[in-house]
C-alpha positions as a Markdown table, in Angstrom:
| # | Residue | x | y | z |
|---|---|---|---|---|
| 1 | Met | 0.0 | 0.0 | 0.0 |
| 2 | Gly | 1.1 | 3.6 | -0.7 |
| 3 | Asn | 0.4 | 5.3 | 2.6 |
| 4 | Ser | 3.8 | 4.9 | 4.1 |
| 5 | Leu | 7.1 | 6.8 | 3.3 |
| 6 | Gly | 10.7 | 6.3 | 4.4 |
| 7 | Lys | 13.0 | 3.4 | 5.2 |
| 8 | Leu | 14.3 | 3.9 | 8.8 |
| 9 | Phe | 12.3 | 6.9 | 9.7 |
| 10 | Thr | 8.9 | 5.7 | 8.4 |
| 11 | Ile | 5.6 | 7.7 | 8.4 |
| 12 | Thr | 2.2 | 6.3 | 7.7 |
| 13 | Ser | -0.7 | 8.7 | 7.1 |
| 14 | Phe | -4.3 | 7.8 | 7.9 |
| 15 | Gly | -7.7 | 9.4 | 8.0 |
| 16 | Glu | -9.9 | 11.4 | 5.6 |
| 17 | Ser | -11.1 | 14.9 | 5.2 |
| 18 | His | -14.5 | 14.4 | 6.7 |
| 19 | Gly | -13.8 | 11.2 | 8.7 |
| 20 | Arg | -13.4 | 11.1 | 12.5 |
| 21 | Cys | -9.8 | 12.1 | 12.5 |
| 22 | Val | -6.5 | 12.4 | 10.6 |
| 23 | Gly | -3.2 | 11.2 | 11.9 |
| 24 | Thr | 0.2 | 9.7 | 11.4 |
| 25 | Val | 2.2 | 6.8 | 12.8 |
| 26 | Ile | 6.0 | 7.3 | 13.0 |
| 27 | Glu | 8.3 | 4.3 | 13.2 |
| 28 | Gly | 12.0 | 4.4 | 13.6 |
| 29 | Cys | 12.3 | 7.6 | 15.6 |
| 30 | Pro | 15.2 | 7.2 | 18.0 |
| 31 | Ala | 14.4 | 6.8 | 21.7 |
| 32 | Gly | 15.3 | 9.6 | 24.0 |
| 33 | Leu | 14.2 | 12.6 | 21.8 |
| 34 | Ser | 12.6 | 15.3 | 23.9 |
| 35 | Leu | 9.0 | 15.6 | 22.6 |
| 36 | Ile | 5.7 | 17.2 | 23.8 |
| 37 | Glu | 2.5 | 18.0 | 22.1 |
| 38 | Ala | 3.4 | 21.7 | 22.0 |
| 39 | Asp | 6.4 | 20.9 | 19.8 |
| 40 | Ile | 4.1 | 19.5 | 17.2 |
| 41 | Gln | 1.3 | 22.0 | 17.7 |
| 42 | Arg | 3.7 | 24.8 | 16.9 |
| 43 | Glu | 4.2 | 23.4 | 13.4 |
| 44 | Val | 0.6 | 22.4 | 12.8 |
| 45 | Asp | -0.6 | 25.9 | 13.6 |
| 46 | Lys | 1.5 | 27.2 | 10.6 |
| 47 | Arg | -0.8 | 25.5 | 8.1 |
| 48 | Arg | -4.0 | 26.8 | 9.6 |
| 49 | Pro | -6.0 | 29.2 | 7.3 |
| 50 | Gly | -5.6 | 32.9 | 7.9 |
| 51 | Ala | -4.4 | 34.5 | 4.7 |
| 52 | Val | -6.7 | 36.3 | 2.3 |
| 53 | Gly | -8.9 | 33.9 | 0.3 |
| 54 | Thr | -8.3 | 30.9 | 2.6 |
| 55 | Thr | -11.0 | 28.4 | 3.7 |
| 56 | Lys | -13.7 | 29.2 | 6.3 |
| 57 | Arg | -13.4 | 25.7 | 7.7 |
| 58 | Ala | -12.3 | 26.5 | 11.3 |
| 59 | Glu | -10.7 | 23.3 | 12.7 |
| 60 | Glu | -8.9 | 23.7 | 16.0 |
| 61 | Asp | -6.3 | 21.1 | 14.8 |
| 62 | Lys | -5.4 | 20.2 | 18.4 |
| 63 | Val | -2.6 | 17.6 | 18.3 |
| 64 | Glu | -2.8 | 14.5 | 20.6 |
| 65 | Ile | 0.1 | 12.1 | 21.2 |
| 66 | Leu | -1.4 | 8.6 | 21.6 |
| 67 | Ser | 1.7 | 6.5 | 21.9 |
| 68 | Gly | 5.5 | 6.4 | 21.7 |
| 69 | Val | 6.2 | 9.2 | 24.1 |
| 70 | Phe | 6.6 | 8.8 | 27.9 |
| 71 | Asn | 7.9 | 11.3 | 30.4 |
| 72 | Ser | 8.2 | 13.8 | 27.5 |
| 73 | His | 10.7 | 11.6 | 25.6 |
| 74 | Thr | 10.3 | 9.2 | 22.7 |
| 75 | Thr | 10.4 | 5.6 | 23.8 |
| 76 | Gly | 11.5 | 3.9 | 20.6 |
| 77 | Ala | 8.0 | 2.5 | 20.1 |
| 78 | Pro | 5.8 | 3.8 | 17.2 |
| 79 | Ile | 4.6 | 7.3 | 17.7 |
| 80 | Thr | 0.9 | 7.9 | 17.0 |
| 81 | Leu | -0.2 | 11.5 | 16.4 |
| 82 | Leu | -3.8 | 12.5 | 16.0 |
| 83 | Ile | -6.0 | 15.4 | 15.1 |
| 84 | Trp | -9.8 | 15.1 | 15.4 |
| 85 | Asn | -12.0 | 16.5 | 12.6 |
| 86 | Glu | -14.7 | 18.7 | 14.2 |
| 87 | Asp | -15.9 | 21.4 | 11.7 |
| 88 | Ile | -17.4 | 19.1 | 9.1 |
| 89 | Asp | -20.2 | 19.8 | 6.7 |
| 90 | Ser | -20.6 | 17.0 | 4.1 |
| 91 | Ser | -23.9 | 18.1 | 2.6 |
| 92 | Glu | -22.4 | 19.7 | -0.5 |
| 93 | Tyr | -20.4 | 16.5 | -1.2 |
| 94 | Glu | -23.5 | 14.4 | -0.9 |
| 95 | Arg | -25.2 | 16.6 | -3.5 |
| 96 | Ile | -22.4 | 16.2 | -6.1 |
| 97 | Arg | -21.4 | 12.6 | -5.2 |
| 98 | Phe | -21.6 | 11.4 | -8.8 |
| 99 | Leu | -20.4 | 14.6 | -10.4 |
| 100 | Pro | -16.6 | 14.5 | -10.3 |
| 101 | Arg | -15.1 | 17.9 | -9.8 |
| 102 | Pro | -12.7 | 18.9 | -12.6 |
| 103 | Gly | -9.1 | 19.0 | -11.3 |
| 104 | His | -9.8 | 16.8 | -8.3 |
| 105 | Ala | -9.2 | 13.1 | -7.7 |
| 106 | Asp | -12.9 | 12.3 | -7.5 |
| 107 | Tyr | -13.0 | 10.4 | -10.8 |
| 108 | Thr | -9.8 | 8.5 | -10.5 |
| 109 | Ala | -10.6 | 7.6 | -6.9 |
| 110 | Phe | -14.0 | 6.4 | -8.0 |
| 111 | Met | -12.5 | 4.2 | -10.7 |
| 112 | Lys | -9.7 | 2.8 | -8.5 |
| 113 | Tyr | -11.9 | 1.9 | -5.5 |
| 114 | Gly | -15.1 | 1.0 | -7.3 |
| 115 | Gly | -17.1 | 3.9 | -5.7 |
| 116 | Phe | -16.4 | 2.7 | -2.1 |
| 117 | Asn | -14.0 | 5.6 | -1.5 |
| 118 | Asp | -14.9 | 8.3 | 1.0 |
| 119 | Phe | -15.8 | 11.1 | -1.4 |
| 120 | Arg | -16.6 | 13.7 | 1.3 |
| 121 | Gly | -14.2 | 16.6 | 1.1 |
| 122 | Gly | -12.0 | 14.6 | -1.2 |
| 123 | Gly | -11.4 | 11.9 | 1.4 |
| 124 | Met | -7.7 | 11.0 | 1.7 |
| 125 | Phe | -7.0 | 13.1 | -1.4 |
| 126 | Ser | -7.9 | 16.3 | 0.4 |
| 127 | Gly | -5.4 | 18.9 | 1.5 |
| 128 | Arg | -6.6 | 18.1 | 5.0 |
| 129 | Ile | -4.3 | 15.1 | 5.1 |
| 130 | Thr | -1.3 | 17.4 | 5.0 |
| 131 | Ala | -1.9 | 18.1 | 8.7 |
| 132 | Thr | -0.5 | 14.5 | 9.2 |
| 133 | Phe | 2.6 | 15.4 | 7.1 |
| 134 | Val | 3.2 | 18.4 | 9.2 |
| 135 | Met | 2.9 | 16.4 | 12.5 |
| 136 | Ala | 5.5 | 14.0 | 11.2 |
| 137 | Gly | 7.7 | 16.8 | 10.0 |
| 138 | Ala | 7.7 | 18.4 | 13.4 |
| 139 | Val | 9.3 | 15.3 | 14.9 |
| 140 | Ala | 11.8 | 15.1 | 12.0 |
| 141 | Lys | 12.8 | 18.7 | 12.4 |
| 142 | Lys | 13.7 | 18.1 | 16.1 |
| 143 | Leu | 15.9 | 15.1 | 15.0 |
| 144 | Leu | 17.6 | 17.2 | 12.3 |
| 145 | Arg | 18.4 | 20.0 | 14.8 |
| 146 | Leu | 20.6 | 17.5 | 16.6 |
| 147 | Ile | 23.0 | 17.6 | 13.6 |
| 148 | Gly | 22.5 | 21.3 | 12.9 |
| 149 | Val | 20.2 | 21.0 | 9.9 |
| 150 | Glu | 17.6 | 23.7 | 9.4 |
| 151 | Ile | 14.6 | 23.6 | 7.1 |
| 152 | Leu | 12.9 | 26.8 | 5.7 |
| 153 | Ala | 10.3 | 27.3 | 3.0 |
| 154 | His | 8.7 | 30.4 | 1.7 |
| 155 | Thr | 6.3 | 31.6 | -1.0 |
| 156 | Ile | 8.2 | 33.0 | -4.0 |
| 157 | Glu | 5.3 | 33.3 | -6.6 |
| 158 | Ile | 1.5 | 33.5 | -6.7 |
| 159 | Gly | -0.5 | 34.1 | -9.8 |
| 160 | Gly | 2.6 | 35.1 | -11.8 |
| 161 | Ile | 3.7 | 37.7 | -9.2 |
| 162 | Lys | 7.3 | 36.8 | -8.3 |
| 163 | Ala | 9.1 | 37.7 | -5.1 |
| 164 | Gln | 12.6 | 39.1 | -5.3 |
| 165 | Pro | 15.3 | 36.5 | -4.3 |
| 166 | Lys | 16.1 | 36.7 | -0.6 |
| 167 | Lys | 19.0 | 35.3 | 1.5 |
| 168 | Pro | 18.2 | 32.6 | 4.1 |
| 169 | Asp | 18.6 | 35.2 | 6.9 |
| 170 | Glu | 15.9 | 37.4 | 5.3 |
| 171 | Val | 13.7 | 34.4 | 4.7 |
| 172 | Arg | 14.0 | 33.3 | 8.3 |
| 173 | Gln | 13.2 | 36.8 | 9.6 |
| 174 | Asn | 10.4 | 37.7 | 7.2 |
| 175 | Ile | 8.2 | 34.7 | 6.5 |
| 176 | Asp | 6.1 | 35.0 | 9.6 |
| 177 | Gln | 5.6 | 38.8 | 9.1 |
| 178 | Asn | 2.8 | 38.3 | 6.6 |
| 179 | Pro | 0.1 | 35.6 | 6.2 |
| 180 | Leu | 1.3 | 34.7 | 2.7 |
| 181 | Lys | 4.7 | 33.6 | 4.1 |
| 182 | Cys | 6.5 | 35.6 | 1.5 |
| 183 | Ala | 9.9 | 37.2 | 2.4 |
| 184 | Asp | 9.4 | 40.0 | -0.1 |
| 185 | Phe | 6.8 | 42.3 | 1.6 |
| 186 | Glu | 6.1 | 44.4 | -1.5 |
| 187 | Ala | 5.4 | 41.3 | -3.6 |
| 188 | Ala | 3.3 | 39.8 | -0.8 |
| 189 | Glu | 1.0 | 42.9 | -0.9 |
| 190 | Arg | 0.5 | 42.5 | -4.7 |
| 191 | Met | -0.1 | 38.8 | -4.2 |
| 192 | Ala | -2.8 | 39.5 | -1.6 |
| 193 | Gln | -4.5 | 41.9 | -4.0 |
| 194 | Ala | -4.4 | 39.4 | -6.8 |
| 195 | Ile | -5.9 | 36.7 | -4.6 |
| 196 | Glu | -8.8 | 39.0 | -3.5 |
| 197 | Lys | -9.5 | 40.0 | -7.1 |
| 198 | Thr | -9.5 | 36.3 | -8.1 |
| 199 | Arg | -11.8 | 35.4 | -5.2 |
| 200 | Lys | -14.3 | 38.0 | -6.3 |
| 201 | Ala | -14.1 | 36.5 | -9.9 |
| 202 | Arg | -15.0 | 33.1 | -8.3 |
| 203 | Asp | -11.7 | 31.6 | -9.5 |
| 204 | Ser | -8.4 | 30.5 | -8.0 |
| 205 | Leu | -4.6 | 30.9 | -8.2 |
| 206 | Gly | -1.5 | 28.7 | -7.9 |
| 207 | Gly | 2.1 | 29.5 | -7.2 |
| 208 | Ile | 5.5 | 28.3 | -6.2 |
| 209 | Val | 7.1 | 27.5 | -2.8 |
| 210 | Glu | 10.8 | 27.4 | -2.4 |
| 211 | Gly | 12.3 | 25.0 | 0.2 |
| 212 | Leu | 15.8 | 25.4 | 1.7 |
| 213 | Ala | 17.7 | 22.9 | 3.8 |
| 214 | Leu | 20.7 | 24.5 | 5.5 |
| 215 | Asn | 23.8 | 22.9 | 7.0 |
| 216 | Val | 23.1 | 19.6 | 5.3 |
| 217 | Pro | 26.2 | 17.4 | 5.6 |
| 218 | Ala | 27.7 | 16.0 | 2.4 |
| 219 | Gly | 27.1 | 12.3 | 1.7 |
| 220 | Leu | 23.3 | 11.9 | 2.2 |
| 221 | Gly | 21.6 | 9.8 | -0.5 |
| 222 | Glu | 21.6 | 6.2 | -1.7 |
| 223 | Pro | 22.2 | 5.9 | -5.4 |
| 224 | Val | 21.3 | 4.7 | -7.9 |
| 225 | Phe | 17.6 | 4.5 | -7.2 |
| 226 | Asp | 17.2 | 6.0 | -3.8 |
| 227 | Thr | 18.8 | 9.3 | -4.7 |
| 228 | Leu | 18.3 | 12.3 | -2.4 |
| 229 | Glu | 16.5 | 14.4 | -5.0 |
| 230 | Gly | 14.5 | 11.4 | -6.1 |
| 231 | Asp | 13.1 | 10.7 | -2.6 |
| 232 | Leu | 12.6 | 14.4 | -1.9 |
| 233 | Ala | 10.6 | 14.7 | -5.1 |
| 234 | Lys | 8.5 | 11.7 | -4.2 |
| 235 | Ala | 7.7 | 13.1 | -0.8 |
| 236 | Leu | 6.9 | 16.6 | -2.2 |
| 237 | Phe | 4.7 | 15.1 | -5.0 |
| 238 | Ala | 2.6 | 13.4 | -2.2 |
| 239 | Ile | 1.4 | 16.9 | -1.3 |
| 240 | Pro | -2.0 | 17.4 | -3.0 |
| 241 | Ala | -1.8 | 20.1 | -5.8 |
| 242 | Val | 1.9 | 19.7 | -6.4 |
| 243 | Lys | 2.5 | 19.5 | -10.2 |
| 244 | Gly | 6.2 | 20.2 | -10.5 |
| 245 | Val | 9.5 | 19.9 | -8.5 |
| 246 | Glu | 12.9 | 21.3 | -9.5 |
| 247 | Phe | 16.3 | 21.5 | -7.8 |
| 248 | Gly | 18.9 | 24.3 | -8.1 |
| 249 | Ser | 18.7 | 25.9 | -11.5 |
| 250 | Gly | 16.1 | 23.3 | -12.4 |
| 251 | Phe | 14.7 | 23.6 | -15.9 |
| 252 | Ala | 16.8 | 26.7 | -16.5 |
| 253 | Ala | 19.8 | 24.4 | -16.7 |
| 254 | Ala | 18.5 | 23.1 | -20.0 |
| 255 | Arg | 19.1 | 26.6 | -21.5 |
| 256 | Lys | 22.6 | 27.1 | -20.1 |
| 257 | Arg | 26.0 | 26.0 | -21.2 |
| 258 | Gly | 28.1 | 23.8 | -19.0 |
| 259 | Ser | 30.4 | 26.6 | -18.2 |
| 260 | Glu | 27.4 | 28.6 | -16.9 |
| 261 | Asn | 25.8 | 25.8 | -15.0 |
| 262 | Asn | 28.8 | 24.0 | -13.4 |
| 263 | Asp | 29.5 | 25.0 | -9.8 |
| 264 | Pro | 33.3 | 25.6 | -9.3 |
| 265 | Phe | 34.8 | 24.0 | -6.2 |
| 266 | Thr | 36.8 | 26.0 | -3.7 |
| 267 | Ile | 37.8 | 25.9 | 0.0 |
| 268 | Lys | 36.5 | 28.2 | 2.7 |
| 269 | Ser | 37.6 | 27.9 | 6.3 |
| 270 | Gly | 39.0 | 24.5 | 5.6 |
| 271 | Lys | 35.7 | 23.2 | 4.1 |
| 272 | Ile | 35.1 | 22.3 | 0.5 |
| 273 | Ile | 32.2 | 24.4 | -1.0 |
| 274 | Thr | 31.1 | 25.5 | -4.4 |
| 275 | Lys | 31.2 | 29.1 | -5.5 |
| 276 | Thr | 27.7 | 28.8 | -7.0 |
| 277 | Asn | 24.8 | 26.4 | -6.3 |
| 278 | Asn | 23.2 | 25.6 | -9.6 |
| 279 | Ala | 23.1 | 22.0 | -8.4 |
| 280 | Gly | 20.8 | 22.9 | -5.5 |
| 281 | Gly | 23.0 | 21.1 | -3.0 |
| 282 | Ile | 22.9 | 17.7 | -4.7 |
| 283 | Leu | 25.2 | 15.9 | -7.1 |
| 284 | Gly | 24.8 | 12.3 | -8.3 |
| 285 | Gly | 21.9 | 12.0 | -6.0 |
| 286 | Ile | 24.1 | 12.8 | -3.0 |
| 287 | Ser | 24.2 | 16.0 | -0.9 |
| 288 | Asn | 27.3 | 18.0 | -1.5 |
| 289 | Gly | 27.2 | 20.1 | 1.6 |
| 290 | Met | 25.7 | 23.2 | 0.0 |
| 291 | Pro | 22.2 | 24.4 | 0.8 |
| 292 | Ile | 19.5 | 22.2 | -0.7 |
| 293 | Ile | 17.3 | 24.4 | -2.9 |
| 294 | Val | 14.0 | 23.0 | -4.2 |
| 295 | Arg | 11.1 | 24.8 | -5.8 |
| 296 | Val | 7.6 | 23.3 | -5.8 |
| 297 | Ala | 4.8 | 24.3 | -8.2 |
| 298 | Ile | 1.3 | 24.4 | -6.7 |
| 299 | Lys | -1.6 | 24.3 | -9.1 |
| 300 | Pro | -4.7 | 26.6 | -8.6 |
| 301 | Thr | -7.3 | 25.2 | -6.3 |
| 302 | Pro | -9.6 | 23.1 | -8.4 |
| 303 | Ser | -12.7 | 23.9 | -6.4 |
| 304 | Ile | -14.0 | 27.1 | -7.9 |
| 305 | Ala | -17.4 | 28.7 | -7.8 |
| 306 | Arg | -17.7 | 29.1 | -11.6 |
| 307 | Arg | -19.9 | 26.7 | -13.6 |
| 308 | Gln | -17.9 | 23.8 | -15.1 |
| 309 | Lys | -18.5 | 20.8 | -17.3 |
| 310 | Thr | -18.4 | 17.3 | -15.9 |
| 311 | Val | -20.1 | 14.0 | -16.3 |
| 312 | Asn | -22.7 | 12.1 | -14.2 |
| 313 | Leu | -21.1 | 8.8 | -13.2 |
| 314 | Arg | -24.5 | 7.1 | -12.9 |
| 315 | Thr | -26.3 | 8.3 | -16.1 |
| 316 | Met | -23.1 | 8.7 | -18.1 |
| 317 | Glu | -24.3 | 12.0 | -19.4 |
| 318 | Val | -22.5 | 15.4 | -19.6 |
| 319 | Ala | -23.6 | 17.7 | -16.8 |
| 320 | Asp | -23.0 | 21.1 | -15.4 |
| 321 | Leu | -21.4 | 21.6 | -12.0 |
| 322 | Thr | -21.3 | 24.5 | -9.7 |
| 323 | Ile | -19.2 | 23.9 | -6.6 |
| 324 | Lys | -20.3 | 25.4 | -3.3 |
| 325 | Gly | -18.6 | 25.1 | 0.1 |
| 326 | Arg | -15.5 | 26.3 | 1.9 |
| 327 | His | -12.5 | 26.4 | -0.3 |
| 328 | Asp | -9.2 | 28.3 | -0.6 |
| 329 | Thr | -8.8 | 30.7 | -3.4 |
| 330 | Cys | -5.1 | 30.1 | -3.1 |
| 331 | Ile | -3.5 | 27.3 | -1.1 |
| 332 | Val | 0.1 | 28.3 | -1.7 |
| 333 | Pro | 0.7 | 29.9 | 1.8 |
| 334 | Arg | -0.8 | 26.8 | 3.5 |
| 335 | Ala | 1.6 | 24.6 | 1.5 |
| 336 | Val | 4.7 | 26.3 | 2.9 |
| 337 | Pro | 4.9 | 24.4 | 6.2 |
| 338 | Val | 3.9 | 21.2 | 4.4 |
| 339 | Val | 6.9 | 21.6 | 2.0 |
| 340 | Glu | 9.1 | 22.1 | 5.1 |
| 341 | Ala | 7.7 | 19.0 | 6.7 |
| 342 | Met | 8.2 | 16.6 | 3.7 |
| 343 | Met | 11.8 | 17.9 | 3.3 |
| 344 | Ala | 12.4 | 17.2 | 7.0 |
| 345 | Val | 10.9 | 13.7 | 6.9 |
| 346 | Thr | 13.1 | 12.8 | 3.9 |
| 347 | Leu | 16.3 | 14.3 | 5.2 |
| 348 | Gly | 15.7 | 12.8 | 8.7 |
| 349 | Asp | 15.4 | 9.4 | 7.1 |
| 350 | Phe | 18.6 | 9.8 | 5.1 |
| 351 | Ala | 20.4 | 11.1 | 8.2 |
| 352 | Leu | 19.5 | 7.9 | 10.1 |
| 353 | Gln | 20.5 | 5.8 | 7.1 |
| 354 | Ala | 23.9 | 7.5 | 7.1 |
| 355 | Gly | 24.3 | 6.8 | 10.9 |
| 356 | Leu | 24.5 | 10.5 | 11.7 |
| 357 | Ile | 21.8 | 10.2 | 14.3 |
| 358 | Pro | 22.1 | 7.4 | 16.9 |
| 359 | Arg | 19.1 | 5.1 | 17.6 |
| 360 | Val | 19.2 | 6.1 | 21.3 |
| 361 | Leu | 19.7 | 9.7 | 22.3 |
| 362 | Arg | 21.4 | 10.4 | 25.6 |
């Protein structure tokens, strides 16, 4: 089954958008890690709605630790983390049960599971499940801090409006200063205006999130198939609405010459580094010690209030569909902590595989 991710640090996601709860089970977390619910709650709160054009679904998202933690430390047993679903209204989904929403997984889920899938709110294909990713990421972040690795993500584009490049210090300082999680304040204001204009037009916007992993040691990755960027991309593509992932110069590398795209090596303070970072911190599927830079393309929210064409799965006739309910005009800001989480989960797993983090922390 495809609900688990990782080899040594393994997460299993469970739950559905309008089911009783959503949660995650983490296996392989070393014993002795200091962990309380507030550590996880802090990360989960980052994905709550609040920016212009976000959903009116007001879940408390209160985290509960059900197992694997005793006396505020991990025990080595599986860690079960849970959030109850409370603000649920499934009436709209009952109305359109047999009218698959364009851009959603309604049709593909119906075909794969023979109509037995939980269609309410998109079931396990909803952005709601990303709360489980963020819970797991909170634990992985704590592990990575033990070896000095820091994960940051920020909004760099919404609706074609691009933020100016910012250094990690600026990103760290600025991302919590506006609800769009954009380190460029001027661009954030224009993004907010575009979202509001689009909301009034009953449409939606997509964008791009950039993820940064700092102080990553060289040597993480297991070629040839379990490459670092390969596993990072797999984790990031598990986020609903992600349609593209690129590292470093990404697709722009195809338009460069080798002399432009190569990163010359040098030595600084006795450490081997590269003068540029077109590789995005990864060569041959292995981290090279430079910051890992990844950009994630988020498609526009498929649930829009405009009339759309679909088919009726019972009558096999073309039908009109107008979606009602509580949907985000732009989900990009809420994806920022999810990108951080999936990067942390993947890097934490590779750090354990490399033996950089012991199985018992003392």
